[in-house]
Kinemage of the C-alpha trace (Angstrom):
@kinemage 1
@onewidth
@group {chain A} dominant
@subgroup {mainchain}
@vectorlist {calphas} color= white
{ca met a 1} P -17.459 -47.476 11.508
{ca his a 2} L -15.755 -50.463 10.075
{ca ile a 3} L -16.949 -53.706 11.357
{ca pro a 4} L -14.172 -56.288 10.611
{ca pro a 5} L -15.183 -59.504 8.761
{ca leu a 6} L -16.312 -62.267 10.951
{ca lys a 7} L -15.799 -66.012 10.467
{ca ile a 8} L -17.868 -67.237 7.614
{ca leu a 9} L -20.444 -69.817 8.384
{ca ala a 10} L -20.733 -72.963 6.372
{ca ala a 11} L -24.454 -72.692 6.152
{ca ala a 12} L -24.167 -69.234 4.611
{ca ala a 13} L -21.775 -70.426 2.029
{ca ala a 14} L -24.167 -73.266 1.170
{ca cys a 15} L -27.164 -70.749 0.860
{ca leu a 16} L -25.237 -68.508 -1.431
{ca leu a 17} L -24.206 -71.499 -3.564
{ca ala a 18} L -27.749 -72.510 -3.880
{ca ala a 19} L -28.651 -69.143 -5.118
{ca ala a 20} L -25.942 -69.195 -7.718
{ca cys a 21} L -27.251 -72.559 -9.031
{ca thr a 22} L -30.888 -71.432 -9.503
{ca gly a 23} L -29.919 -68.432 -11.377
{ca gly a 24} L -31.247 -65.725 -9.120
{ca val a 25} L -34.241 -63.517 -9.749
{ca ser a 26} L -35.573 -61.606 -12.816
{ca pro a 27} L -35.039 -57.829 -12.732
{ca ser a 28} L -38.177 -55.763 -12.201
{ca ser a 29} L -38.895 -52.629 -14.301
{ca asp a 30} L -38.665 -49.160 -12.893
{ca ser a 31} L -41.716 -47.743 -11.169
{ca asp a 32} L -42.569 -44.249 -10.291
{ca ser a 33} L -41.360 -44.864 -6.701
{ca lys a 34} L -39.164 -42.087 -5.340
{ca ser a 35} L -38.353 -44.174 -2.150
{ca leu a 36} L -35.285 -46.294 -1.759
{ca lys a 37} L -34.489 -48.867 0.832
{ca tyr a 38} L -30.795 -48.658 1.888
{ca leu a 39} L -29.217 -51.456 3.933
{ca ile a 40} L -25.967 -51.163 5.687
{ca glu a 41} L -23.847 -53.168 8.196
{ca glu a 42} L -24.813 -52.221 11.702
{ca pro a 43} L -22.187 -49.659 12.993
{ca glu a 44} L -20.718 -50.100 16.392
{ca asp a 45} L -21.473 -46.470 17.249
{ca ala a 46} L -25.088 -45.419 17.194
{ca glu a 47} L -24.004 -41.874 16.677
{ca ala a 48} L -22.298 -42.726 13.382
{ca leu a 49} L -25.663 -44.076 12.179
{ca lys a 50} L -27.464 -40.841 13.184
{ca ala a 51} L -24.761 -38.798 11.509
{ca leu a 52} L -25.119 -40.680 8.336
{ca glu a 53} L -28.866 -40.354 8.204
{ca glu a 54} L -28.502 -36.498 8.743
{ca his a 55} L -25.982 -36.392 5.993
{ca ile a 56} L -28.150 -38.405 3.572
{ca ala a 57} L -31.039 -36.010 4.368
{ca gly a 58} L -29.125 -33.310 2.363
{ca phe a 59} L -29.284 -35.638 -0.722
{ca glu a 60} L -33.011 -36.305 -0.190
{ca lys a 61} L -33.803 -32.660 -0.120
{ca lys a 62} L -31.875 -32.025 -3.382
{ca ser a 63} L -33.015 -34.989 -5.283
{ca gly a 64} L -36.583 -35.525 -4.023
{ca ile a 65} L -35.658 -39.136 -3.316
{ca asp a 66} L -36.577 -40.657 0.072
{ca val a 67} L -33.854 -42.959 1.478
{ca lys a 68} L -34.887 -45.308 4.288
{ca val a 69} L -31.818 -46.638 6.052
{ca ser a 70} L -31.871 -49.982 7.834
{ca thr a 71} L -29.147 -51.939 9.480
{ca leu a 72} L -28.201 -55.630 10.141
{ca pro a 73} L -25.322 -57.065 12.182
{ca phe a 74} L -22.573 -58.334 9.935
{ca asp a 75} L -22.991 -61.933 10.982
{ca asn a 76} L -26.783 -61.935 10.203
{ca met a 77} L -26.329 -59.991 6.959
{ca arg a 78} L -24.459 -62.738 5.167
{ca thr a 79} L -27.490 -65.125 5.209
{ca val a 80} L -30.362 -62.606 5.415
{ca leu a 81} L -29.228 -60.442 2.585
{ca gln a 82} L -29.261 -63.016 -0.096
{ca thr a 83} L -32.693 -64.313 1.098
{ca gln a 84} L -34.168 -60.789 0.891
{ca leu a 85} L -32.631 -60.168 -2.529
{ca arg a 86} L -34.114 -63.501 -3.883
{ca ser a 87} L -37.498 -62.677 -2.519
{ca gly a 88} L -37.735 -59.327 -4.303
{ca glu a 89} L -38.562 -57.833 -0.862
{ca gly a 90} L -34.837 -56.811 -0.115
{ca pro a 91} L -33.151 -53.360 -0.180
{ca asp a 92} L -32.832 -51.409 -3.423
{ca val a 93} L -29.310 -50.344 -2.435
{ca phe a 94} L -27.064 -52.125 0.071
{ca ser a 95} L -23.457 -52.001 1.356
{ca trp a 96} L -21.520 -55.150 1.079
{ca gly a 97} L -17.970 -56.557 0.627
{ca ser a 98} L -16.129 -56.271 -2.644
{ca gly a 99} L -14.422 -59.654 -2.674
{ca pro a 100} L -15.179 -62.867 -4.721
{ca ser a 101} L -17.032 -64.562 -1.782
{ca phe a 102} L -18.995 -61.353 -0.985
{ca gly a 103} L -20.298 -59.483 -3.820
{ca gly a 104} L -19.022 -61.841 -6.338
{ca ala a 105} L -21.243 -64.555 -4.964
{ca leu a 106} L -24.322 -62.233 -5.489
{ca val a 107} L -23.155 -61.493 -9.035
{ca lys a 108} L -23.093 -65.176 -9.823
{ca ala a 109} L -26.515 -65.519 -8.412
{ca gly a 110} L -27.868 -62.670 -10.590
{ca leu a 111} L -28.906 -60.777 -7.648
{ca val a 112} L -27.244 -57.280 -8.389
{ca gln a 113} L -27.418 -54.796 -11.068
{ca asp a 114} L -24.845 -54.338 -13.883
{ca leu a 115} L -23.519 -50.782 -13.316
{ca thr a 116} L -21.143 -50.603 -16.347
{ca gly a 117} L -23.281 -48.113 -18.143
{ca ala a 118} L -23.813 -46.008 -14.909
{ca tyr a 119} L -20.062 -45.704 -14.575
{ca lys a 120} L -19.908 -44.155 -18.075
{ca lys a 121} L -22.945 -42.111 -17.517
{ca tyr a 122} L -21.775 -40.346 -14.260
{ca gly a 123} L -18.090 -40.654 -14.768
{ca trp a 124} L -17.396 -42.394 -11.590
{ca lys a 125} L -13.584 -42.499 -10.782
{ca val a 126} L -12.159 -45.183 -8.546
{ca phe a 127} L -8.723 -46.630 -8.317
{ca asp a 128} L -7.985 -49.314 -10.959
{ca phe a 129} L -7.130 -52.070 -8.526
{ca ala a 130} L -10.344 -51.303 -6.460
{ca lys a 131} L -12.477 -51.360 -9.512
{ca glu a 132} L -11.148 -54.878 -10.472
{ca arg a 133} L -12.753 -56.220 -7.205
{ca val a 134} L -16.199 -55.447 -8.449
{ca thr a 135} L -15.647 -56.421 -11.914
{ca tyr a 136} L -16.838 -59.793 -13.285
{ca asp a 137} L -16.676 -61.113 -16.940
{ca gly a 138} L -15.767 -57.638 -17.974
{ca lys a 139} L -18.874 -55.849 -16.277
{ca val a 140} L -18.763 -53.610 -13.265
{ca tyr a 141} L -21.358 -54.388 -10.591
{ca gly a 142} L -20.638 -52.199 -7.512
{ca ile a 143} L -18.705 -49.343 -6.155
{ca pro a 144} L -15.658 -50.627 -4.240
{ca gly a 145} L -15.919 -50.214 -0.458
{ca glu a 146} L -13.578 -47.903 1.671
{ca leu a 147} L -9.875 -48.538 1.250
{ca glu a 148} L -8.318 -50.161 4.262
{ca ser a 149} L -4.721 -51.100 5.160
{ca ile a 150} L -3.595 -53.589 7.786
{ca gly a 151} L -0.295 -52.888 9.562
{ca leu a 152} L 1.146 -52.282 13.072
{ca phe a 153} L 0.108 -49.473 15.474
{ca tyr a 154} L 2.576 -48.574 18.220
{ca asn a 155} L 2.571 -46.450 21.329
{ca lys a 156} L 5.300 -43.879 20.642
{ca lys a 157} L 5.534 -42.946 24.360
{ca ile a 158} L 6.270 -46.681 25.349
{ca phe a 159} L 8.886 -46.782 22.639
{ca ala a 160} L 10.482 -43.504 23.616
{ca asp a 161} L 10.515 -44.341 27.341
{ca leu a 162} L 12.372 -47.667 26.541
{ca gly a 163} L 14.696 -46.020 23.998
{ca leu a 164} L 13.267 -47.936 21.122
{ca asp a 165} L 13.151 -46.878 17.518
{ca gln a 166} L 10.430 -47.581 15.120
{ca pro a 167} L 10.943 -51.178 13.735
{ca arg a 168} L 12.441 -51.179 10.284
{ca asn a 169} L 12.573 -54.962 9.762
{ca leu a 170} L 11.594 -58.175 11.500
{ca asp a 171} L 14.654 -58.403 13.631
{ca asp a 172} L 13.964 -54.870 14.936
{ca leu a 173} L 10.384 -55.897 15.895
{ca lys a 174} L 11.597 -58.977 17.710
{ca gly a 175} L 14.260 -56.781 19.529
{ca ala a 176} L 11.523 -54.236 20.511
{ca ala a 177} L 9.002 -57.005 21.723
{ca lys a 178} L 11.880 -58.502 23.882
{ca ala a 179} L 12.399 -55.203 25.466
{ca ile a 180} L 8.692 -54.311 25.965
{ca arg a 181} L 8.190 -57.784 27.562
{ca ala a 182} L 11.085 -57.182 29.960
{ca ala a 183} L 9.520 -54.021 31.030
{ca gly a 184} L 6.429 -55.705 32.107
{ca lys a 185} L 4.056 -54.861 29.242
{ca val a 186} L 2.384 -56.929 26.481
{ca pro a 187} L 4.432 -56.290 23.215
{ca leu a 188} L 1.644 -57.150 20.791
{ca ala a 189} L -2.051 -56.991 21.656
{ca val a 190} L -3.242 -59.891 19.611
{ca gly a 191} L -6.512 -61.694 20.065
{ca asp a 192} L -7.859 -64.463 17.898
{ca lys a 193} L -10.848 -65.600 19.693
{ca glu a 194} L -13.175 -64.795 16.752
{ca ala a 195} L -10.744 -66.342 14.358
{ca trp a 196} L -10.938 -63.787 11.648
{ca glu a 197} L -8.131 -61.964 13.382
{ca gly a 198} L -5.814 -64.795 12.508
{ca gly a 199} L -6.481 -64.127 8.841
{ca his a 200} L -5.183 -60.618 9.227
{ca leu a 201} L -2.146 -61.909 11.134
{ca leu a 202} L -1.098 -64.225 8.375
{ca ser a 203} L -2.116 -61.762 5.653
{ca met a 204} L 0.255 -58.922 6.996
{ca ala a 205} L 3.226 -61.210 7.775
{ca leu a 206} L 2.945 -62.906 4.611
{ca ser a 207} L 2.409 -59.826 2.426
{ca ser a 208} L 5.425 -58.203 3.764
{ca ala a 209} L 7.556 -61.324 3.091
{ca val a 210} L 6.512 -62.118 -0.517
{ca gly a 211} L 5.277 -58.543 -1.675
{ca gly a 212} L 2.117 -57.947 -3.721
{ca asp a 213} L 3.224 -60.123 -6.721
{ca gly a 214} L 3.849 -63.082 -4.349
{ca met a 215} L 0.352 -62.751 -2.939
{ca glu a 216} L -1.245 -62.676 -6.387
{ca ala a 217} L 0.858 -65.868 -7.223
{ca leu a 218} L -0.742 -67.578 -4.212
{ca phe a 219} L -4.318 -66.582 -5.385
{ca ser a 220} L -3.699 -67.618 -8.916
{ca gly a 221} L -2.121 -70.953 -8.096
{ca glu a 222} L 1.274 -70.256 -9.249
{ca lys a 223} L 2.514 -70.507 -5.741
{ca ala a 224} L 1.262 -73.121 -3.391
{ca trp a 225} L -0.266 -72.398 0.051
{ca asp a 226} L 2.218 -74.763 1.684
{ca ser a 227} L 5.246 -72.950 0.308
{ca pro a 228} L 8.137 -72.059 2.630
{ca glu a 229} L 7.078 -68.503 2.776
{ca val a 230} L 3.468 -69.419 4.104
{ca val a 231} L 5.016 -71.805 6.526
{ca ala a 232} L 7.342 -69.176 7.755
{ca ala a 233} L 4.658 -66.631 8.247
{ca leu a 234} L 2.565 -69.054 10.225
{ca arg a 235} L 5.487 -70.122 12.376
{ca leu a 236} L 6.352 -66.499 13.143
{ca trp a 237} L 3.097 -66.078 15.141
{ca ala a 238} L 3.719 -69.392 16.827
{ca asp a 239} L 7.175 -68.289 17.894
{ca phe a 240} L 5.894 -64.872 19.095
{ca asn a 241} L 3.463 -66.622 21.263
{ca lys a 242} L 6.005 -69.057 22.728
{ca ala a 243} L 8.259 -66.265 23.415
{ca gly a 244} L 5.663 -64.281 25.449
{ca tyr a 245} L 5.124 -61.468 22.899
{ca leu a 246} L 1.376 -62.045 22.748
{ca pro a 247} L -1.272 -61.903 25.454
{ca lys a 248} L -1.632 -65.159 27.486
{ca ser a 249} L -3.828 -67.579 25.366
{ca pro a 250} L -4.360 -65.234 22.592
{ca thr a 251} L -7.199 -67.612 21.047
{ca ser a 252} L -9.309 -66.637 24.296
{ca val a 253} L -8.753 -62.964 23.779
{ca asp a 254} L -11.448 -61.240 21.628
{ca tyr a 255} L -10.860 -58.206 19.236
{ca asp a 256} L -12.482 -55.571 21.722
{ca thr a 257} L -10.257 -56.880 24.556
{ca ser a 258} L -7.072 -56.605 22.387
{ca thr a 259} L -7.829 -53.009 21.337
{ca ala a 260} L -8.580 -52.016 24.981
{ca met a 261} L -5.166 -53.424 25.993
{ca phe a 262} L -3.636 -51.086 23.544
{ca phe a 263} L -5.714 -48.126 24.532
{ca ser a 264} L -4.971 -48.486 28.173
{ca gly a 265} L -1.124 -48.758 27.713
{ca glu a 266} L -1.012 -52.287 28.816
{ca ala a 267} L 0.220 -53.302 25.396
{ca ala a 268} L 2.701 -51.420 23.266
{ca met a 269} L 1.594 -52.516 19.818
{ca ile a 270} L -1.488 -53.845 17.964
{ca pro a 271} L -1.448 -55.462 14.518
{ca thr a 272} L -4.701 -54.511 12.894
{ca gly a 273} L -6.359 -52.407 10.290
{ca ser a 274} L -6.776 -48.731 9.550
{ca trp a 275} L -10.393 -48.769 10.593
{ca leu a 276} L -9.010 -48.397 14.191
{ca val a 277} L -7.831 -44.884 13.695
{ca gly a 278} L -11.054 -43.237 14.841
{ca glu a 279} L -11.138 -45.238 17.988
{ca ile a 280} L -7.409 -44.449 18.642
{ca asp a 281} L -8.315 -40.772 18.164
{ca asp a 282} L -11.112 -41.093 20.821
{ca asn a 283} L -9.534 -43.479 23.245
{ca ala a 284} L -5.762 -43.175 23.341
{ca asp a 285} L -4.046 -40.344 25.252
{ca phe a 286} L -0.664 -41.081 23.732
{ca glu a 287} L 0.879 -40.516 20.217
{ca val a 288} L 0.414 -43.489 17.881
{ca gly a 289} L 2.562 -44.460 15.033
{ca tyr a 290} L 1.401 -46.783 12.267
{ca ile a 291} L 3.824 -48.813 9.915
{ca pro a 292} L 3.608 -51.880 7.829
{ca phe a 293} L 4.311 -55.152 9.462
{ca pro a 294} L 7.933 -55.456 9.092
{ca ala a 295} L 9.408 -57.806 6.484
{ca pro a 296} L 12.585 -60.057 7.203
{ca asp a 297} L 14.757 -57.777 5.122
{ca gly a 298} L 13.112 -54.336 5.204
{ca pro a 299} L 10.071 -52.177 6.381
{ca gly a 300} L 7.470 -54.376 4.626
{ca ile a 301} L 4.350 -53.195 2.884
{ca phe a 302} L 0.833 -52.531 3.943
{ca thr a 303} L -1.716 -55.135 3.302
{ca gly a 304} L -4.443 -53.516 1.200
{ca gly a 305} L -8.135 -54.423 1.273
{ca leu a 306} L -11.546 -52.917 0.671
{ca gly a 307} L -14.462 -52.623 2.968
{ca ser a 308} L -18.187 -52.679 2.121
{ca gly a 309} L -19.455 -50.511 -0.690
{ca pro a 310} L -22.839 -49.869 -2.481
{ca trp a 311} L -24.434 -52.274 -4.752
{ca ile a 312} L -28.025 -52.024 -6.467
{ca ser a 313} L -30.408 -54.928 -6.168
{ca ala a 314} L -31.368 -56.677 -9.480
{ca thr a 315} L -35.011 -55.909 -8.357
{ca ala a 316} L -34.593 -52.278 -7.209
{ca ser a 317} L -37.927 -50.570 -7.404
{ca asn a 318} L -36.433 -47.517 -9.244
{ca lys a 319} L -32.949 -48.131 -10.726
{ca gln a 320} L -32.627 -44.514 -11.978
{ca ala a 321} L -33.120 -43.199 -8.397
{ca ala a 322} L -30.790 -45.967 -7.033
{ca glu a 323} L -28.002 -44.950 -9.560
{ca lys a 324} L -28.504 -41.212 -8.532
{ca phe a 325} L -28.045 -42.260 -4.859
{ca leu a 326} L -24.837 -44.229 -5.794
{ca asp a 327} L -23.736 -41.091 -7.522
{ca phe a 328} L -23.989 -39.165 -4.284
{ca leu a 329} L -22.312 -41.984 -2.378
{ca gln a 330} L -19.470 -41.744 -4.865
{ca ser a 331} L -19.110 -37.943 -4.981
{ca glu a 332} L -16.325 -35.734 -3.715
{ca glu a 333} L -18.725 -34.266 -1.202
{ca his a 334} L -19.592 -37.545 0.358
{ca ser a 335} L -15.923 -38.787 0.303
{ca arg a 336} L -14.723 -35.875 2.280
{ca trp a 337} L -17.627 -36.250 4.743
{ca thr a 338} L -16.786 -40.008 5.348
{ca val a 339} L -13.169 -39.212 5.993
{ca glu a 340} L -13.993 -36.510 8.585
{ca asn a 341} L -16.967 -38.162 10.324
{ca leu a 342} L -16.483 -42.005 9.827
{ca his a 343} L -12.706 -42.062 9.498
{ca thr a 344} L -13.037 -44.069 6.354
{ca ile a 345} L -10.915 -43.742 3.212
{ca pro a 346} L -12.650 -43.560 -0.264
{ca pro a 347} L -11.401 -45.830 -3.010
{ca arg a 348} L -11.068 -42.825 -5.316
{ca pro a 349} L -8.768 -39.889 -5.902
{ca met a 350} L -9.747 -36.933 -3.843
{ca asp a 351} L -8.624 -33.642 -2.739
{ca thr a 352} L -7.587 -33.897 0.893
{ca ala a 353} L -6.704 -30.199 1.381
{ca gly a 354} L -8.421 -28.599 4.269
{ca leu a 355} L -9.741 -31.832 5.718
{ca asp a 356} L -10.400 -31.672 9.545
{ca val a 357} L -8.621 -34.877 10.545
{ca ser a 358} L -6.084 -36.040 13.249
{ca pro a 359} L -2.303 -36.312 12.340
{ca leu a 360} L -2.582 -40.140 12.478
{ca leu a 361} L -5.592 -40.209 10.056
{ca ser a 362} L -3.705 -37.736 7.907
{ca gln a 363} L -0.791 -40.063 7.627
{ca val a 364} L -3.118 -43.044 6.829
{ca leu a 365} L -4.567 -41.117 4.057
{ca glu a 366} L -1.400 -40.246 2.525
{ca asp a 367} L -0.135 -43.884 2.842
{ca thr a 368} L -3.364 -45.235 1.329
{ca ala a 369} L -3.256 -42.778 -1.534
{ca lys a 370} L 0.191 -44.083 -2.461
{ca val a 371} L -1.088 -47.591 -2.525
{ca gly a 372} L -4.206 -46.505 -4.556
{ca ala a 373} L -1.793 -44.718 -7.044
{ca gly a 374} L -0.093 -48.000 -7.763
{ca gly a 375} L 2.327 -48.566 -4.951
{ca asp a 376} L 3.129 -52.127 -3.761
{ca phe a 377} L 0.583 -53.479 -1.322
{ca gly a 378} L -0.329 -56.860 -0.019
{ca his a 379} L -3.674 -58.647 0.134
{ca asn a 380} L -6.072 -59.380 2.936
{ca ile a 381} L -6.526 -63.097 2.281
{ca asp a 382} L -10.148 -63.498 3.530
{ca val a 383} L -11.435 -60.977 0.974
{ca met a 384} L -9.657 -62.635 -2.021
{ca ala a 385} L -9.830 -66.344 -1.086
{ca ser a 386} L -12.692 -68.862 -1.070
{ca asp a 387} L -14.792 -69.733 1.799
{ca ala a 388} L -12.963 -73.138 2.091
{ca val a 389} L -9.503 -71.462 2.084
{ca asn a 390} L -10.756 -68.913 4.763
{ca glu a 391} L -12.120 -71.684 7.054
{ca ala a 392} L -8.778 -73.663 6.767
{ca met a 393} L -6.782 -70.378 7.421
{ca tyr a 394} L -8.832 -69.435 10.487
{ca asp a 395} L -8.772 -72.708 12.055
{ca gly a 396} L -5.038 -73.159 11.165
{ca val a 397} L -3.834 -69.982 12.750
{ca gln a 398} L -5.828 -70.813 15.895
{ca ala a 399} L -4.303 -74.357 15.828
{ca val a 400} L -0.820 -72.999 15.357
{ca leu a 401} L -1.240 -70.555 18.288
{ca thr a 402} L -2.525 -73.263 20.631
{ca gly a 403} L 0.175 -75.710 19.588
{ca gln a 404} L -2.298 -78.141 18.081
{ca gln a 405} L -0.774 -77.948 14.684
{ca thr a 406} L 2.581 -77.101 13.239
{ca ala a 407} L 2.977 -74.393 10.827
{ca glu a 408} L 3.635 -77.026 8.075
{ca glu a 409} L 0.352 -78.833 9.074
{ca ala a 410} L -1.681 -75.652 8.963
{ca ala a 411} L -0.221 -74.732 5.563
{ca ala a 412} L -1.073 -78.043 4.184
{ca ser a 413} L -4.706 -77.684 5.280
{ca ile a 414} L -4.963 -74.413 3.409
{ca lys a 415} L -3.316 -75.885 0.346
{ca thr a 416} L -5.989 -78.698 0.346
{ca ala a 417} L -8.789 -76.154 0.774
{ca ala a 418} L -7.398 -74.246 -2.137
{ca lys a 419} L -7.962 -77.317 -4.383
{ca gln a 420} L -11.757 -77.459 -3.625
């Protein structure tokens, strides 16, 4: 089960920086140990953890390697993980984010194993753009996490009842939102209490407006974070709030409440990520459509991202056993299992024939495969940007929604943070 990224704490960032400055820890030599400690983010569903452990039991039986699975809440893992890794008492294999401020920070601190040779040895295949997210200075250090897209889910029954078509551009979306509000329902189930949600709101609106190349230009510094396109994307959400298209006081609405609004039919649309598909299948008694967030002049593009994937600690007790476990986690067998049981999308080409999945997940798989094969896609900003930029973005979106800042002021704050 995907756990969306939470707001990054300044103390955690400082702790990781300290690890980078001290050069990390020295790798230990392989022992005869056939036991691995595997740490993952705590799933929201306890049954998902039980199913994963049962699935891993098959690998244990075939390989003779004992895998002890442990979990930590995401917000604890950011600080606890690096402390454990530096002490040499941490997990042998752990699941963590693929972006520069996640796995990249651990690479700089010398806390993870170089997997370049393992990729060649085992022939691991992942999409090129995903592999780039775990590659630093020409070396590959992890296996990218599950592919995720961020877009717009909509209740097809509400749309049909109101005679509305699927939005094909931003004006269509505004027209649909106006009609839905007039019918007494919430057009867009947006909650930004935890703040990370605002990063997704900006990411999807901006990605559709400027395209994948435009997002790359922002990250590289070719385009400034206070450019007219960034300002327009921030203002869009402020305007939607003023027009009554969002729940009342969206910065007081948390993520779980926003999803509940959509499941109950109180809200007609919810802008979020593909990780919600499993919950939609379990909780929605209506047909759901999923589209990119519309662009001003067209259907827009999905915002692409990567969830958490496996890394090997630099002090793993048995690196050969750890690599064999990663080979299992990267296999076709495991990939198909995760799709059917966890509703996650592997970052590798795979045969989807015969998969037992819902029509909605089948569509998401097809759409994501197109992205992975080289189609245009946007970027989830908080995975790609620095901690400073993310803090400015989270605070800025909240300030824009509450009227404490203009879109121009929020964009200027992000620009300042990007220079740090």
